[in-house]
C-alpha positions in Angstrom: 22.5 22.7 7.4 21.7 21.1 4.1 21.2 22.8 0.7 18.2 21.6 -1.1 17.2 22.2 -4.7 13.8 23.4 -5.6 12.0 22.8 -8.9 13.1 26.2 -10.2 16.9 25.6 -10.4 17.6 27.4 -7.1 19.0 26.1 -3.9 17.7 26.8 -0.4 19.0 26.1 3.1 17.2 23.6 5.3 18.0 23.1 9.0 17.3 19.4 9.8 15.6 18.3 13.0 17.8 16.8 15.6 15.1 14.9 17.4 13.0 12.0 16.2 9.2 12.0 16.5 8.9 8.2 16.0 7.4 6.4 19.0 8.9 3.3 20.4 7.6 -0.2 19.3 5.1 -2.0 21.5 2.0 -0.8 23.2 -1.5 -2.2 23.6 -3.1 -4.0 20.6 -5.0 -1.7 18.3 -8.7 -2.0 19.3 -11.0 0.4 17.5 -9.7 0.0 14.0 -8.1 -2.8 12.0 -5.0 -1.3 10.3 -2.9 -2.8 7.6 0.3 -1.3 6.1 0.9 -2.3 2.5 4.6 -2.9 2.7 7.4 -2.4 0.1 10.0 -4.8 -1.0 13.8 -4.2 -0.6 15.8 -4.9 -3.8 19.1 -6.8 -3.8 21.5 -4.3 -5.3 24.3 -6.8 -5.8 22.5 -9.0 -8.3 22.9 -8.4 -12.0 19.4 -7.8 -13.3 17.6 -6.1 -16.2 14.5 -3.8 -15.9 12.3 -6.5 -17.6 13.9 -9.5 -15.8 13.0 -11.3 -12.6 13.1 -9.2 -9.4 16.1 -9.6 -7.2 14.9 -9.2 -3.6 16.9 -8.8 -0.4 14.8 -11.2 1.7 16.5 -10.4 5.0 15.9 -6.7 4.7 12.4 -7.2 3.3 11.3 -9.4 6.2 13.0 -7.2 8.8 10.8 -4.3 7.6 7.7 -6.4 8.1 8.8 -7.2 11.6 9.2 -3.5 12.2 5.6 -3.0 11.2 4.3 -5.9 13.3 6.3 -4.5 16.3 3.9 -1.5 16.3 0.8 -3.7 16.2 0.1 -3.1 12.5 -1.0 -5.8 10.1 0.9 -6.3 6.9 -0.8 -6.3 3.5 1.6 -8.3 1.5 2.4 -8.6 -2.2 0.2 -5.6 -3.1 0.7 -2.5 -5.2 3.2 -1.0 -2.7 5.4 -4.1 -3.2 5.6 -3.2 -6.9 3.2 -6.0 -7.9 3.0 -5.7 -11.6 5.6 -2.9 -11.6 8.8 -4.9 -11.1 7.7 -7.8 -9.0 6.3 -10.7 -11.1 4.2 -13.6 -9.9 7.1 -15.8 -9.1 8.6 -13.1 -6.9 5.3 -12.3 -5.3 4.6 -16.0 -4.6 8.0 -16.3 -2.8 7.3 -13.1 -0.9 3.9 -14.4 0.2 5.4 -17.7 1.4 8.2 -16.1 3.3 6.1 -13.3 4.9 3.3 -15.6 5.9 5.8 -17.9 7.6 7.4 -14.9 9.3 4.0 -13.7 10.5 3.3 -17.1 12.1 6.6 -17.0 13.8 6.1 -13.6 15.4 2.3 -13.6 15.7 1.8 -10.8 13.2 -1.4 -10.3 11.2 -1.0 -10.7 7.4 -3.2 -10.5 4.4 -1.9 -11.3 0.9 -2.8 -10.2 -2.6 -4.4 -12.7 -5.0 -4.5 -11.7 -8.7 -3.8 -13.0 -12.2 -0.4 -11.6 -13.0 1.0 -15.0 -13.9 -0.8 -14.6 -17.2 1.3 -13.5 -20.1 0.4 -10.1 -21.7 -2.3 -10.4 -24.3 -5.9 -11.5 -24.6 -7.3 -14.2 -22.2 -10.6 -15.9 -21.8 -12.6 -15.5 -18.7 -11.9 -19.2 -17.9 -8.2 -18.5 -18.0 -8.6 -15.5 -15.8 -10.6 -17.5 -13.3 -8.0 -20.3 -13.3 -5.2 -17.8 -12.7 -7.1 -16.4 -9.7 -7.8 -19.9 -8.4 -4.1 -20.8 -8.5 -3.1 -17.8 -6.5 -6.0 -18.2 -4.1 -4.9 -21.7 -3.3 -1.3 -20.6 -2.6 -2.3 -17.8 -0.2 -4.9 -19.9 1.6 -2.2 -22.6 1.9 0.0 -20.3 3.8 -2.7 -19.5 6.3 -2.8 -15.8 5.4 -6.0 -13.8 4.8 -6.8 -13.3 1.1 -7.1 -9.9 -0.6 -8.8 -10.4 -4.0 -7.0 -7.8 -6.1 -8.2 -6.1 -9.3 -7.0 -7.9 -12.4 -5.7 -6.3 -15.6 -6.6 -9.5 -17.5 -10.2 -9.4 -16.2 -10.5 -5.8 -17.1 -9.5 -6.6 -20.6 -11.6 -9.8 -21.0 -14.9 -8.7 -19.3 -17.7 -7.7 -21.6 -19.7 -6.1 -18.9 -20.8 -6.2 -15.2 -22.2 -9.8 -15.6 -18.7 -11.1 -16.2 -17.4 -9.6 -13.0 -20.3 -11.0 -11.1 -19.6 -14.5 -12.5 -15.9 -14.5 -11.9 -16.0 -13.0 -8.4 -18.9 -15.1 -7.5 -17.0 -18.3 -8.3 -14.0 -17.1 -6.3 -16.0 -16.1 -3.3 -17.8 -19.5 -3.2 -14.4 -21.2 -3.2 -12.8 -19.1 -0.5 -12.3 -20.8 2.8 -12.5 -17.7 4.9 -13.8 -14.2 4.3 -11.7 -12.1 2.0 -11.0 -8.5 1.4 -12.1 -7.2 -2.0 -9.8 -4.6 -3.5 -11.0 -1.9 -5.9 -7.9 -0.1 -7.2 -8.6 3.0 -9.2 -7.0 3.7 -12.6 -4.9 6.5 -11.1 -2.9 3.6 -9.6 -3.0 1.4 -12.7 -4.4 2.8 -16.0 -5.1 -0.7 -17.2 -7.9 -1.0 -14.6 -10.0 1.8 -16.2 -13.6 0.6 -16.4 -13.3 -2.0 -13.7 -16.6 -3.6 -12.6 -17.8 -3.1 -16.1 -18.2 0.6 -16.4 -16.1 3.8 -16.6 -19.0 5.4 -14.8 -18.1 5.1 -11.1 -21.7 5.2 -10.0 -22.5 2.2 -12.2 -19.3 0.5 -11.2 -20.1 1.0 -7.5 -23.5 -0.7 -8.0 -21.9 -3.8 -9.6 -19.3 -3.9 -6.8 -22.0 -3.8 -4.2 -23.9 -6.5 -6.1 -20.9 -8.8 -5.8 -20.8 -8.3 -2.1 -24.5 -8.6 -1.6 -24.5 -12.0 -3.3 -21.9 -13.4 -0.9 -21.7 -11.1 2.3 -20.6 -14.0 4.5 -17.4 -14.4 2.3 -16.5 -10.7 2.4 -14.6 -9.5 5.5 -14.3 -6.0 3.9 -13.5 -3.9 0.9 -10.4 -1.8 0.2 -11.3 1.3 -1.8 -8.5 3.1 -3.6 -10.2 5.8 -5.6 -8.9 8.9 -3.8 -12.4 10.3 -3.4 -13.5 10.7 0.2 -17.1 11.4 -0.6 -17.4 8.3 -2.8 -15.9 6.1 -0.1 -18.2 7.4 2.6 -21.2 6.8 0.4 -20.1 3.3 -0.4 -19.4 2.3 3.2 -22.9 3.4 4.2 -24.3 1.0 1.6 -22.2 -2.0 2.7 -24.1 -5.0 4.3 -23.9 -5.3 8.0 -20.6 -6.9 9.1 -18.7 -5.9 5.9 -15.9 -3.5 6.7 -14.6 -0.6 4.6 -10.8 -0.4 4.5 -9.7 2.9 3.3 -7.1 3.0 0.6 -7.4 6.7 0.2 -3.9 8.1 0.7 -5.2 11.7 0.3 -8.0 11.7 2.9 -7.2 8.9 5.4 -7.4 10.8 8.7 -11.0 11.9 8.2 -12.1 8.5 6.8 -10.6 6.6 9.7 -11.9 9.0 12.3 -15.4 8.6 10.7 -18.7 10.3 11.4 -22.0 9.7 13.1 -22.8 6.9 10.6 -19.6 4.9 10.6 -15.9 4.9 9.9 -13.3 3.2 7.7 -10.6 0.8 8.8 -7.3 1.1 6.9 -5.2 -0.7 4.3 -2.7 2.0 3.1 0.6 2.3 1.3 1.3 5.5 3.2 1.3 3.6 6.4 4.6 2.0 5.2 6.6 5.1 6.1 4.0 6.4 8.6 3.6 3.0 10.4 4.8 4.1 13.9 2.8 7.3 13.8 -0.3 5.6 12.5 -0.2 3.0 15.3 0.2 5.8 17.9 -2.7 7.7 16.4 -5.0 4.7 16.5 -4.1 4.0 20.1 -5.2 7.5 20.9 -8.4 7.0 18.9 -9.0 3.8 21.0 -9.4 6.0 24.0 -12.2 8.0 22.3 -9.9 11.0 21.6 -10.7 11.8 18.0 -9.2 15.2 18.2 -5.9 13.7 19.5 -6.0 11.2 16.6 -6.4 13.9 14.1 -3.7 16.0 15.7 -1.2 13.2 15.0 -2.3 12.2 11.5 -3.5 15.5 9.9 0.0 16.9 9.6 1.1 13.8 7.6 -1.3 14.4 4.8 0.9 16.9 3.0 3.6 14.3 2.7 1.2 11.6 1.6 -0.3 13.8 -1.1 3.2 14.7 -2.3 4.3 11.0 -2.5 1.0 10.0 -4.3 0.9 13.0 -6.7 0.3 12.2 -10.4 1.4 9.9 -11.9 0.2 8.2 -8.7 1.4 4.7 -9.6 5.0 5.9 -8.9 4.4 6.6 -5.3 6.4 3.4 -4.4 9.6 5.3 -5.3 9.0 7.9 -2.6 8.0 5.2 -0.1 11.3 3.3 -0.6 13.3 6.5 -0.6 12.0 7.3 2.9 12.7 3.8 4.0 16.3 4.3 3.0 16.6 7.6 4.7 15.0 6.1 7.8 17.7 3.4 8.0 15.4 0.4 7.1 17.6 -0.5 4.2 21.2 0.2 3.3 20.6 1.5 -0.3 18.2 3.3 -2.5 17.7 0.7 -5.2 14.3 -0.7 -6.3 13.3 -3.8 -8.3 12.8 -2.8 -12.0 15.0 0.3 -11.5 12.0 2.2 -10.3 14.2 4.5 -8.2 14.5 6.6 -11.3 10.8 7.3 -11.5 10.8 10.6 -9.6 12.8 13.7 -9.9 15.4 15.2 -7.5 13.1 18.1 -6.5 10.4 15.4 -5.7 12.9 13.6 -3.4 14.0 16.9 -1.9 10.5 17.9 -0.9 9.8 14.4 0.4 12.9 14.6 2.6 11.9 18.1 3.8 8.3 17.1 4.7 9.3 13.8 6.4 12.1 15.6 8.4 9.6 18.2 9.5 7.3 15.4 10.8 10.2 13.8 12.7 9.8 10.5 10.8 13.5 9.6 10.8 14.7 7.6 13.9 18.2 8.9 13.2 18.0 12.4 11.7 21.7 12.6 11.2 21.7 9.4 9.2 18.9 10.7 7.1 20.7 14.0 6.5 23.9 12.3 5.5 22.1 10.0 3.1 20.3 12.9 1.6 23.5 14.7 1.1 25.0 11.6 -0.6 22.1 11.5 -3.0 22.4 15.2 -3.7 26.1 14.8 -4.5 25.3 12.2 -7.2 23.2 14.9 -8.9 26.0 17.4 -8.6 24.6 19.5 -5.7 27.5 20.7 -3.6 27.1 21.4 0.1 
């Protein structure tokens, strides 16, 4: 039994599960959907750092977590938002993460795609030429590792662009240079407020038109698009307008089961931060979907949505804190410390609810370890058991 605080100052009893729901690694390759997990980084808690200083990363634990995801047949989306890109992980750290993870992917035969952005630029105003050059530097690095490219949304481009034509020009130049088809990433401002008005308009209908214009001009250079707007209807409408052969990778952590399952006119693949803690269940669900059993797929994933919506609740950009918290409880790392001190970004009741929901799903391979670690966290907040 464990006593958990709610948000109203009271304590309630919770009886933890004694069995794990997590399936074993291995299994047939995923066939009907391409699935990437956007993976978190593990901080090095023993290095003396400051919140605005360079990130200290535990490389062994970070790479071990990626091997965990690959062991289930998932792809890894590297150096993305989930890895605290732009929220504790600077470009120097991201570049090292990309190099190490890409090499590890080659060693174990894992699929990897890596984020290309402009975060080496110092804060402040930049010209479009400077933004383009920053993108090109990162593009060259990722392509040099052999990883697939994810063209991420750029804060610097959002600030510098005067309208849709600037997005068309910058992305057009980058797509012409890309050696292999890339994934275009549209990250909504709920994940990063600095990206409001991306694609040249705060009107999402107008922004969608520009986004599709970029793709239509270079369809052979676009493997797919990752859409992180948390609006299922908008994603469905967009994917129906994509050119033939261009995939839609859902980034909707609120509605992913229905979007991946699809409808009579198509479906979404996946590139999701919630598939960091849900990786084993996600792989199991897609293997069920591979057999044509959509109901079975939904039966596995639908119950996980409440946890995902909890972790991604506003302010959504702090979802990484819950993701790392669950990784600690699950035994994937020995501590609950994050680069940039981001472990402080959520409240104790938020952690309590995350633990309760994840335990109910059977996400913890060792429920007793998770219970003991949760009790240790509660003790630091003065909650006696």
